[in-house]
N, C-alpha and C positions, 0 to 999 in steps of 0.2 A: 639539486632539480634549474639547472644557469637560463633553461625556457622552458616558458611554458606548457602546460600541454595541451594550449589553444592556438601554440604557434606548433608543435612541433605534432598534432592533428594534422594540421594546414599544408607540410610541404609531405609528410609521408603520401599525404588523399592527393596531393597537385604529383609529386610524382608518378603513380597512381596512373593516376588521370591522363599523363605522358606516351606512359606505355602501353599503353590501347587501341589495338589493331583498329583496323576499316570492321563494320559491322558491330563491333563487342560494346556494346555498356553493362554500367555500373555506379549501385549504391554501394559508398564506404565510413560504414558509425563508425563511429569510439565512443567509446569509456573509458573514466581513468577517473584516481580516485588517490589523496594524499590525507592518512590516518592514522588520529591518534585513538591507543582504543585500550583500554585497561582494563582485567578481569579481575574481580576482585571477591572474597564470599568469609564471611564473621567478620566484617568491617577491614581488611588486610585485606593487599595487591595482591595476589595471585600470582601477573601477569600484564606486562602495560608493555609496546611497542604504536612503531610507527608504521605502517604498508605503503607504498610509494608506488601504482603498478597502473598502468592501461595496453586496453583492448581493442584492435580491429575485427567487427565485425562485417562480410563483401557480399551480398548476389552480384550475383554476374548475368549474364542475360549475352546469350549468342546466338543466332537459327536456327528461332524457337525454342529457345532451354535457358532451365535460368539450374542456377548452379549455384550453392552456400558456403562460404572460408570463412576459415578466423589465422589471426597468431597474435600474440602478445609483441608488446613490444620490452627494449633491454634499455631503450633512452638509447640509444649509440648511436647516432643519426645512419653512421656510412652501412652498420650493423642492417639497422633495419631496413634499409632502401632495397638492403638485396632478398630482403627474407618477405618484404614488399611483393616484390619480381621473387622470388620461389614462391609465392603465394599462388598470386598470376597466372603463373606459366602452366604450376598445377590445373588452375583449373582447366585453363586451355585446353590440357589433357584431358581432364574426367569430364569434358559439361559435352561433346561429341557422344561418349557415350550415354551420357541419357535419352530417355525418350524425348519426345515438344511434351514441352508445358502445356495442354489445354484450352486454361484461363489467367498466360502468362501478364502482367499485368509491370510493365517498366512505365516508368515513370518518365510523366514531361512538366511539372510544377520548375520550375524555376525559385521562389521567393527564397528569399532568404531574411533571417532573422538572427539578434542576438540577445540576449538574455540572460545578465551578469546579478546575482542577489550575493549581497554581503551581511552574514550573521556577526549575528559579537558572541564571540567561544572562550574559552578560559584561556587562560597561555597551561601552552605547555605544563610548565613545572609545579602547577602549581596545585592540577588537578588530583591527584592524591588526598589533598588535603582540602580542602573545598566539600570536591563528595563524601571523605573515611574520615572527617574527623563530627559530626554532627551528630558520624550512628556508631561512635564506642564502644556502644555501651550496645548495641545493638546487636542479632545475629544477622549481618547486612549483606546478599549477597548479587552478583548480578555481572553486568557488562558497558561497560560507559566508551563511548568513540562519537569523534566530534575529526570533523575535516571538511577538507572542500571536498563534493562532487562532479561531474565535470559529463558533458555529451555532446559529440557532433556527429554531425552529417550533409557530406557532401554527395552532391554526383554527377556524371556521365550529363546531362540535361541543366546542371546551372544551376541546380538547387544547394543551397552554402546555409548551418543551421546550427550557432553553439549556445551552449545552456550551462549555466557550474550553479550552484549553489552552497552554501555553508548553511553544515545542518549540524547536531548533537541530537543524540538517543542515549538516556539514561533509562537498563532495562531491569528492574529491581527485585527482586521479596525481603519481607523476613519473618524472621524465622522465629515461634514461640521450640523450648526443646517436647513439647507434647505432639509436633510433630504437625501443627496449623502454623499456617500465615498470610501474610497478604503481597500480591503481588501490582503494579503498577509501575505506569511508563512516564520517563516525561523524558520531551522531544519539545527539538524547532530549529529555529532558527538565531534567537538572543535568551541566550544563558538570565535565569536570573537567582540572585541569591535568593530574596524576598521569598519566591515561587517552590521553589524548590525546599527551603525549611518548612513552609506552610505545607507541603505535599509528604512531609517526613513528623510535623506534627500530629501531620492526618491521621498518618503508619502505628503513632505509638496508643494514638485516641481506641484506633479499630483493634490494636496488638490484648484493650482491657478488655474489648466485649469477648474475644479466643477466648480465654481464664479460663471463662466459662462453661457446663456444662451444654452439650451438644443436642440442637433439638431433633432431632427422626423426624420429619413432614413425610405423612401418608402422599401414595400416587392420588394427581387429584389437576385441577386448576386452582389455580393462583392467585392476585393479584400480586403485581411485578411492578417493582420499577429497577431497568437497566443501565445499569452506569457508561456512558459512552467505553469506560474505558471495555466492560465488556459488551458493546457495539460494534469494537474495532474487530473484532474478529467475522461477526456478521458477514461488512463488507467485502469480501470474498467470494461471496451466494450473488452479486452484481456482476458476476467478473467467469468464473466459473459457471454454466448451461445456465449464462445471466441477456444480458440485452445485445447480444450479438444478435446485428442482422444475420450471420453465418443460420447463427444457433435456429434462428426465427424461419429463416426456407429451410432449413431442414428437418427443422421439429422436434430438435431438443434443445429449446432455450424455456427454462424450467415457468417465462413470462410470456410465452406463446397466447397461454390464456388472455391474459391483461388485450394481448392487442389484438386481439377476436370480439373481447366485446367482455365472454364471460365471468374477465371476473377484474375486482378491480380496491385502488390504498386506499386509505383513511387520502381528504385535502387535508386534513395537516401531512402530510407526507412526501416532503417538495424531494429529490433527489438531485443534482448538481454534477458533470466534468469542470471544474474549476481549474486552468491554468496559475490564478491572478496570486496563489497559495504559493507558490514560488517552489514548489519541490519538487518539477517533475514538466519535465520541457515535454509542449507542444507540440513539438517539428516528430513522425513518423521514423522510420528507417528508410522508410522511401523518398523523404529528405517532403513529403506536408504539412501543412499546417496546421492540424484541429482548430477551432474559434476559440476563442479567451473560455469560456463559458457556452455549453450546451446542455439547459435539460433535458433530464430524459423522462424522471415522472414531477409530472407542475399539478398542485392538489391533485394526487391521486389515481391521477390520469398520465395514459404514455405517451411524451409528445414527440423523442427521437429517442432512437438507437444505433449503436453505433458502426461503423460499415468502415471498411478497408477498401483499396484501388481493386486487390483482386477475386473482394465480394462485389465491385461495380462492375467487372468484367463479365461474372459466373451471371448473379445475377436481374441487373441490372438498375439496382440501386445508387443512388449515387452518393461518393465517398464523399466521407465528410473528415478524414483523417486520422482514424483511429487506424493500430498497426494491425499487423494484421493480426493478431492474434484477438481479434474487437477486447479488448478487456479494458472496462475501465481502467480510467487514471483521473489520479486530481484529485479523490472523491469527497464532494462538502453533504452532506442532507441537513436539510435549513430548517429551523430554530422555533423553537414556540412561543410560550408565553407563561411559562409552570417555575417554577425559581427554583434554579438546585436545594438552595439553602433549604425549604417548601417538601421537596419531595418525600424524608420518612412520615412526615406529617401530613400531607396527602397522602400517600399510602392506606394507611393507616390503619389496616392490620395485610397483609401479601409476606413477598418477597423481595431483600435488597438483592440484586443480583453486579456481584464485586465485579466478574467475571467470570469466561466460557471455555469452555477445552472440549476438545475432542473433535471437536466438528464435521459432519459429513450431512452429505443429502440425503432425505431420507425416503422422499417420494418425487427425483425429481418436478413431474406432471404437474401434481400440485404446491410444485415450492418448496415445501417440507423440507425441515433440517432434521437435525438432532445435534446435542450433545451435551456434553456438564456442567453441570457446575461447581464452580473450585473459587480457592482459594479467600473467605472471606463474604461468604452472601448471608446472608442475616436473613432470622422469624425477626417480624416488626409487627409488635401490636397497638394498637388504642392509637396510634403517631409518635412508638415508642418500639426505641431497638432487645430485644429482650434475650436473643439466644445469636449464637452462632448457628446454619442446618449445618447436619450430612449433605456432603454431596448426594443431588441429585439427577438424575435422565430425567429430559428433556425431549420433547418432540411436538415441530411444531411447525403449522405452515406461515410462513414470511404473509401473508396475506393474510391474514390475521392479526399477527403481531404491527405489521405496517396500516394496516386495515382495519375489519370494526372493532374491534380488540383494542388500535391505538384511541387511549385517555388524553394524552398530553408529548409534549416536548418539550425541553426549556428551555430558558431564554440562553443559556449560558451551556461554549459552541469549547474544544479543548481540538486542538493542532499533532498529530499522531506517525512522524515522518515513519517511512517505511526502517522494519527494526528488519528487512534478513541482510546475511552478515556470510551467507553461502554464495564462497567462490570471493563476491566481494562488498562494499555497499551500493546497498540502492539507490538510490531516490526513486520516489513517488510518498502519498500518507496518503491522511484525510483531513475529515477538519467535520462535527459528529457533535452532535451531544446527549441528553441520556433521552429519556423514555419511558412513561407507566402507561399499563400495559394490567387491561384484565383477562381473566382464566389463560390464562399461561400454567402448558401444557405437560408434565413432570407425571412422567408414567414411572419410572423408579427410586 
């Protein structure tokens, strides 16, 4: 590619703006990636290659109506300008068939921003050797991807934003012949051989205990250490029926009781949206910039909700740059004072939870989530690991998990880059600690 994604995006967007007629307004968003990927099993390469792609997503406003459209690019400027012009004309033809948009929210922001994060990634020709050589004796399976991900927005109001980052994601599992395995994730912006080899050594030690017979626990409430690897799956529930102001207003948020003072979290629990992680842009598709750091829960109390421009129009609550979905982005759970190395000792007797799976709301109104333990969850007695446990279903309110049952939070935290590759690699991620809780409710 002789021209950068940024230059290409700006050229197509400027062309589309020049094609607008009187009374038409538009927001033009772009996402692109240049990715190396490798799928592997039994520590052998099964598929690898590169992906180079980009897409435009547009919101078009005219005569009180709103229309969304999108198109992919061929990286041929002449062809892609014709494609953009055709897409814009189709939008003009379609938009007058739509009803007027009662809560139409046309952005007026003219902010500009540019954030480019340079990572430390592996040489592509060395990737199979670096990742697979240390595990050639293991049944090692998963996906590795790395490269540039970028997003941009240009609007007819004058907003111009660009975000670009270089990340890697190694999503892997290690299996025994008895069908048990360990699953983990190594991701971020700077690859470290030392950290990778340390994680593999941890996996090897974990496999030793998986050779022993499983312990089947009776349903009940247990003391538990929930690792950061498990906690990452819980973060979806901060967005899904989560801290959206629209969800609060419409009564569908799981945290309405928190806002109304009927429930609370522990003063050890702090939740922040923090774009300084460098994993996700602070701007949204309207060209609005969110604060670099926005406290959502501070010492157990609700400080802010996520408010989009459309919600501002509908409910009169000032927008804080949230996307239309009002989902949490770049999530950070604050750290505490528990040394992770002491987690098993501090757990005493209970369950060490390495991984969660198949999570869903079981009762949204009480912020109750159900899921399964999976992949090397362990029974601990008197501060010593005894045996792996058989998979269990759990059902627990997040008001308990992050509230009165929260005993401690680790000093250490881990960065998790978004592992989604559905259609394309995604920006986003989280920085998470591990947590020690009491009375974790296992039901089956």
